[in-house]
C-alpha positions as CSV (number, residue, x, y, z in Angstrom):
1,M,11.2,-1.6,-11.1
2,T,12.1,-3.5,-8.0
3,I,10.9,-2.6,-4.5
4,E,14.4,-1.5,-3.7
5,Q,14.5,0.7,-6.8
6,S,11.1,2.1,-5.8
7,Q,12.5,3.0,-2.4
8,Q,15.5,4.7,-4.0
9,E,13.3,6.6,-6.5
10,V,10.9,7.9,-3.8
11,D,13.9,9.0,-1.7
12,R,15.4,10.8,-4.7
13,W,12.1,12.5,-5.5
14,I,11.6,13.7,-2.0
15,K,15.1,15.1,-1.9
16,T,14.7,16.8,-5.3
17,H,11.0,18.0,-5.3
18,G,9.6,17.4,-1.8
19,V,12.2,19.4,0.3
20,R,12.0,16.7,3.1
21,Y,9.8,13.8,4.3
22,F,6.8,14.7,6.3
23,S,7.1,13.4,9.9
24,E,6.4,9.7,10.4
25,L,3.2,10.4,12.2
26,T,2.0,12.8,9.5
27,N,2.8,10.1,6.9
28,L,0.9,7.6,8.9
29,A,-2.1,9.9,8.9
30,I,-1.7,10.4,5.1
31,L,-1.4,6.6,4.6
32,T,-4.7,6.2,6.5
33,E,-6.3,8.9,4.3
34,E,-5.1,7.2,1.1
35,V,-6.3,3.8,2.2
36,G,-9.7,5.4,2.9
37,E,-9.8,6.8,-0.6
38,L,-9.0,3.4,-2.0
39,A,-11.6,1.8,0.2
40,R,-14.2,4.2,-1.0
41,I,-13.6,3.2,-4.7
42,M,-13.6,-0.5,-3.8
43,A,-16.8,-0.3,-1.8
44,R,-18.6,1.5,-4.5
45,R,-17.2,-0.3,-7.5
46,Y,-17.1,-3.8,-6.2
47,G,-19.2,-3.8,-3.0
48,E,-22.8,-3.1,-2.3
49,Q,-22.6,0.7,-2.3
50,S,-23.7,2.4,-5.5
51,E,-21.0,4.3,-7.3
52,K,-21.6,8.1,-7.5
53,E,-21.1,9.8,-10.9
54,S,-18.1,11.7,-9.4
55,D,-16.5,8.3,-8.4
56,K,-16.8,6.7,-11.8
57,N,-13.7,8.4,-13.3
58,L,-11.5,7.7,-10.3
59,D,-8.4,5.7,-11.1
60,L,-8.1,2.6,-8.9
61,G,-4.5,2.1,-9.9
62,D,-3.6,5.7,-9.0
63,E,-5.2,5.3,-5.6
64,M,-3.2,2.1,-5.0
65,A,0.0,3.9,-6.1
66,D,-0.8,6.6,-3.6
67,V,-0.9,4.0,-0.8
68,L,2.3,2.4,-2.0
69,W,4.0,5.8,-2.2
70,V,3.3,6.7,1.4
71,L,4.2,3.2,2.6
72,I,7.5,3.5,0.8
73,C,8.0,6.9,2.5
74,L,7.4,5.4,5.9
75,A,9.8,2.5,5.1
76,N,12.5,4.9,4.0
77,Q,12.1,7.1,7.1
78,T,12.2,4.2,9.5
79,G,15.0,2.3,7.8
80,V,12.9,-0.7,6.7
81,N,14.2,-2.5,3.6
82,L,10.8,-3.5,2.1
83,T,12.4,-6.2,-0.1
84,E,13.8,-8.0,2.9
85,A,10.7,-7.4,5.0
86,F,8.4,-8.8,2.2
87,H,10.6,-11.9,1.8
88,K,10.5,-12.5,5.6
89,N,6.8,-11.9,5.6
90,L,6.2,-14.3,2.7
91,E,8.3,-17.0,4.5
92,K,6.3,-16.5,7.7
93,K,2.9,-16.8,5.9
94,T,4.1,-19.9,4.1
95,R,5.2,-21.6,7.3
96,R,2.1,-20.6,9.2
97,D,-0.6,-21.0,6.5
98,K,0.8,-23.6,4.1
99,D,-2.2,-25.9,4.7
100,R,-4.6,-23.6,6.5
101,H,-6.4,-22.1,3.4
102,R,-6.4,-25.3,1.5
103,N,-8.2,-27.0,4.4
104,N,-10.7,-24.2,4.9
105,P,-14.1,-25.5,3.9
106,K,-15.3,-21.9,3.5
107,L,-13.0,-21.5,0.5
108,K,-14.2,-24.5,-1.4
């Protein structure tokens, strides 16, 4: 599925099952909450925090998908074509950072 197809699928789902989009500010708050849930798993599974028994069955991919879902909702609501935005962002990073990381002694 492409990013564009994902945006269309989320929009179709919202209109079929979700009644309407939550407001942009509500979705921003939800996005923050979902990123926090993802961060909790990452910190406990890959960081120094110990993982609680209740966290061991949490699905990392599902949490990432929750973040993506809400981000797509926000893009749809604000008229952002994520495919175009991603390509522009990749070009910007390539121009700005093409040698930066290769020349970073901290990464060697």
